[in-house]
C-alpha positions as a printed NumPy array, in Angstrom:
array([[100.587,  87.501, 109.008],
       [103.409,  90.128, 106.826],
       [101.1  ,  90.214, 103.306],
       [102.855,  92.073, 100.158],
       [ 99.928,  94.226,  98.501],
       [101.45 ,  95.238,  95.128],
       [ 98.426,  97.285,  92.981],
       [ 98.572,  99.907,  90.705],
       [ 95.571, 101.978,  91.695],
       [ 96.363, 104.033,  94.537],
       [ 92.813, 103.446,  95.727],
       [ 92.349, 100.206,  95.606],
       [ 95.757,  99.833,  97.743],
       [ 95.365, 101.298, 100.494],
       [ 91.436,  99.838, 100.471],
       [ 92.57 ,  96.889, 100.046],
       [ 95.651,  97.988, 103.514],
       [ 92.808,  99.397, 105.574],
       [ 90.18 ,  95.653, 105.074],
       [ 93.165,  93.72 , 105.363],
       [ 95.052,  95.173, 109.013],
       [ 91.075,  94.786, 110.576],
       [ 91.442,  91.673, 109.801],
       [ 94.562,  91.524, 111.49 ],
       [ 97.439,  91.017, 108.904],
       [100.636,  93.667, 108.818],
       [100.744,  95.342, 105.598],
       [103.198,  96.597, 102.865],
       [102.171,  98.205,  99.506],
       [103.954,  98.714,  96.319],
       [102.711,  99.892,  93.612],
       [105.687,  99.309,  91.01 ],
       [108.268,  96.566,  90.477],
       [110.848,  98.218,  91.788],
       [109.602,  98.857,  94.975],
       [109.243,  94.883,  96.037],
       [112.731,  94.641,  94.562],
       [113.46 ,  97.08 ,  97.183],
       [112.254,  94.357,  99.707],
       [114.621,  91.854, 101.007],
       [114.666,  87.939, 100.825],
       [114.327,  89.146, 104.564],
       [110.927,  91.107, 104.862],
       [109.228,  87.377, 104.68 ],
       [106.045,  87.852, 103.757],
       [103.149,  85.003, 104.442],
       [101.069,  86.051, 101.017],
       [101.48 ,  88.603,  97.556],
       [ 98.995,  90.475,  96.282],
       [ 99.934,  90.905,  92.963],
       [ 98.718,  93.102,  89.968],
       [100.284,  92.302,  86.745],
       [ 99.541,  95.336,  85.434],
       [102.212,  96.581,  87.908],
       [104.695,  98.924,  86.211],
       [108.436,  96.979,  85.734],
       [106.779,  93.621,  85.939],
       [106.792,  91.836,  83.317],
       [103.52 ,  89.248,  82.845],
       [103.374,  86.337,  84.531],
       [106.935,  84.948,  84.499],
       [107.236,  87.719,  87.167],
       [106.04 ,  85.564,  89.55 ],
       [109.199,  83.311,  89.349],
       [111.266,  86.129,  89.959],
       [108.821,  86.549,  92.899],
       [108.998,  82.504,  94.073],
       [112.619,  82.479,  94.043],
       [112.75 ,  85.432,  96.824],
       [110.086,  84.403,  98.406],
       [109.843,  80.815,  97.676],
       [107.613,  80.023, 100.888],
       [104.738,  82.681, 100.103],
       [101.832,  81.928,  97.939],
       [101.142,  84.945,  95.439],
       [ 97.55 ,  85.417,  94.541],
       [ 96.719,  87.803,  90.961],
       [ 94.382,  90.708,  90.866],
       [ 93.451,  91.097,  87.076],
       [ 91.565,  92.574,  84.831],
       [ 91.933,  89.908,  82.489],
       [ 88.31 ,  88.429,  81.47 ],
       [ 89.421,  85.642,  79.524],
       [ 90.113,  82.406,  80.453],
       [ 93.209,  81.846,  78.664],
       [ 94.379,  84.802,  80.201],
       [ 93.493,  83.884,  83.81 ],
       [ 94.987,  79.895,  83.042],
       [ 98.12 ,  81.66 ,  81.498],
       [ 98.735,  83.258,  84.89 ],
       [ 97.474,  79.94 ,  87.34 ],
       [100.025,  78.064,  84.644],
       [103.165,  80.46 ,  85.781],
       [102.698,  79.992,  88.868],
       [ 99.903,  81.905,  90.763],
       [ 97.801,  80.301,  93.912],
       [ 94.833,  82.207,  92.46 ],
       [ 93.439,  84.63 ,  90.364],
       [ 90.814,  87.359,  91.045],
       [ 89.025,  89.104,  88.226],
       [ 88.955,  92.865,  88.928],
       [ 86.087,  94.268,  90.154],
       [ 85.639,  91.79 ,  92.89 ],
       [ 83.97 ,  91.64 ,  96.247],
       [ 86.217,  91.564,  99.29 ],
       [ 84.176,  89.424, 100.657],
       [ 85.054,  87.272,  97.902],
       [ 88.789,  87.819,  98.183],
       [ 89.021,  87.799, 102.197],
       [ 87.356,  84.196, 101.601],
       [ 90.297,  83.288,  98.956],
       [ 93.213,  84.761, 100.894],
       [ 92.151,  82.795, 103.866],
       [ 92.145,  79.405, 101.86 ],
       [ 95.3  ,  80.009,  99.811],
       [ 96.805,  80.159, 103.648],
       [ 95.077,  77.389, 105.052],
       [ 96.226,  75.011, 102.197],
       [ 99.858,  76.772, 101.704],
       [100.258,  76.281, 105.837],
       [101.548,  73.419, 107.675],
       [ 99.84 ,  73.585, 111.189],
       [103.024,  74.065, 113.028],
       [102.675,  77.712, 111.571],
       [ 98.684,  78.299, 110.885],
       [ 98.854,  77.709, 114.383],
       [100.637,  79.115, 117.252],
       [100.793,  78.163, 120.83 ],
       [102.087,  78.972, 124.101],
       [101.334,  76.712, 127.342],
       [ 96.958,  77.349, 126.585],
       [ 97.199,  80.37 , 125.004],
       [ 96.4  ,  79.824, 121.085],
       [ 96.93 ,  81.578, 118.21 ],
       [ 95.257,  80.62 , 114.625],
       [ 97.269,  82.889, 111.893],
       [ 94.536,  82.19 , 109.24 ],
       [ 91.631,  83.182, 111.257],
       [ 93.254,  85.38 , 113.517],
       [ 91.516,  84.126, 116.577],
       [ 93.114,  83.91 , 120.199],
       [ 92.247,  81.947, 122.778],
       [ 93.009,  81.009, 126.603],
       [ 92.343,  77.772, 128.088],
       [ 89.746,  77.22 , 125.837],
       [ 88.264,  81.085, 126.435],
       [ 88.109,  83.326, 123.257],
       [ 89.886,  85.873, 123.524],
       [ 88.688,  89.802, 121.686],
       [ 91.883,  91.71 , 121.011],
       [ 92.137,  95.154, 118.086],
       [ 94.514,  94.64 , 115.663],
       [ 97.81 ,  96.441, 117.016],
       [ 97.193,  93.978, 119.815],
       [ 96.938,  91.396, 117.881],
       [100.044,  91.919, 115.901],
       [102.024,  92.654, 118.977],
       [101.04 ,  89.254, 120.282],
       [101.848,  87.06 , 117.459],
       [105.379,  89.172, 116.542],
       [105.552,  87.465, 120.514],
       [105.116,  84.334, 119.761],
       [107.085,  84.996, 116.529],
       [109.94 ,  85.284, 118.888],
       [109.048,  82.744, 122.178],
       [112.521,  82.883, 124.372],
       [114.527,  85.685, 122.123],
       [114.525,  88.543, 123.474],
       [113.705,  91.665, 121.217],
       [113.567,  95.073, 121.656],
       [110.41 ,  98.029, 121.827],
       [112.338,  99.526, 118.81 ],
       [111.755,  95.875, 116.455],
       [108.432,  96.087, 118.047],
       [107.633,  99.731, 117.295],
       [109.071,  98.624, 113.963],
       [106.835,  95.45 , 113.225],
       [103.858,  96.425, 114.758],
       [103.511, 100.88 , 114.168],
       [105.898, 100.7  , 111.135],
       [107.596, 103.806, 112.363],
       [110.974, 103.364, 112.312],
       [112.224, 104.353, 115.901],
       [112.431, 104.596, 119.491],
       [111.255, 108.398, 120.221],
       [107.603, 106.858, 120.979],
       [108.775, 102.865, 122.522],
       [106.443, 103.605, 125.52 ],
       [103.153, 102.861, 123.567],
       [104.892,  99.439, 123.952],
       [104.403,  99.751, 127.484],
       [101.134, 100.037, 126.874],
       [ 99.897,  97.619, 124.074],
       [101.276,  94.825, 126.952],
       [ 99.664,  96.113, 129.37 ],
       [ 96.649,  95.596, 127.544],
       [ 97.579,  91.932, 126.843],
       [ 97.814,  91.19 , 130.053],
       [ 94.069,  92.314, 130.944],
       [ 92.646,  90.382, 128.269],
       [ 94.712,  87.838, 128.506],
       [ 95.61 ,  87.338, 131.89 ],
       [ 92.314,  87.203, 133.193],
       [ 92.925,  84.991, 136.15 ],
       [ 95.34 ,  87.117, 138.33 ],
       [ 95.011,  89.371, 140.777],
       [ 95.41 ,  92.875, 140.597],
       [ 99.287,  93.749, 141.876],
       [ 98.867,  95.964, 144.997],
       [102.159,  97.971, 144.072],
       [104.018,  98.336, 140.851],
       [107.107,  96.422, 141.21 ],
       [105.157,  93.388, 141.908],
       [106.893,  90.804, 139.287],
       [103.486,  90.459, 137.128],
       [103.797,  94.538, 136.156],
       [107.618,  94.531, 135.651],
       [108.941,  95.806, 132.551],
       [112.234,  96.705, 131.193],
       [113.472, 100.367, 132.307],
       [113.675, 102.528, 129.596],
       [116.091, 104.728, 130.789],
       [118.298, 100.648, 130.815],
       [118.755, 100.542, 126.19 ],
       [120.702,  97.254, 126.996],
       [117.56 ,  95.502, 128.049],
       [116.029,  93.951, 125.928],
       [111.589,  92.587, 125.97 ],
       [110.832,  89.343, 125.814],
       [109.05 ,  86.811, 126.742],
       [112.084,  86.193, 129.761],
       [111.985,  89.526, 130.962],
       [107.894,  90.611, 130.359],
       [106.376,  87.417, 132.34 ],
       [103.287,  88.289, 130.245],
       [102.83 ,  84.141, 129.69 ],
       [104.27 ,  83.191, 132.325],
       [101.857,  79.673, 134.521],
       [103.852,  79.722, 137.128],
       [102.775,  83.43 , 138.334],
       [ 98.987,  82.744, 137.597],
       [ 98.649,  80.904, 141.015],
       [101.11 ,  84.202, 142.895],
       [ 99.441,  85.566, 145.611],
       [100.279,  89.141, 145.957],
       [102.768,  90.151, 148.065]])
């Protein structure tokens, strides 16, 4: 899931980014209202953490602008407000939740999970591909009922692929989405992480005897027109699981 953290305090923003990434969230940071405006409507977010003291943010009324731009994204306010009246004003303006600074990370994480559970329909909360299930709120991954432990980058890659089932995606697109790096100068890292996922998710497969086996096949990096997708990378195809090496 993608989160926007709009926080004026740079140290707090970096702390939140680190902890959220450890929870397998993809995080974008903004420290001013102008930086938020640079994210277009195509930059879809699953949740927004907003500091109302952000420069260029005209108080609770700013929430309406966010709701117009990203109507599906719930908004949580990070507020130093101590009075009940100020907190009520933020909630009445459209915030889905509000947490008062300073706060404990465990409470914020629990509130984020609660908001996502309330706002996400079951079809969006859980991705399923055959016997592979990915819960986007709890970040639990299961294959045939068996829990699969993934690193943050492995999880982000898996979720990105599951968000685009059957649609071709380039290595450069994966690098930009998962690693937040523009360009394709290190696209070989995608091949490495695809293999990591295969080892962890497709444990029932027998090791292929040579690299040209269908289980190992990836698009040739020398052919940029080839695209990476579920079709070109047989990562989760059931029929491959029962094949004997040839």
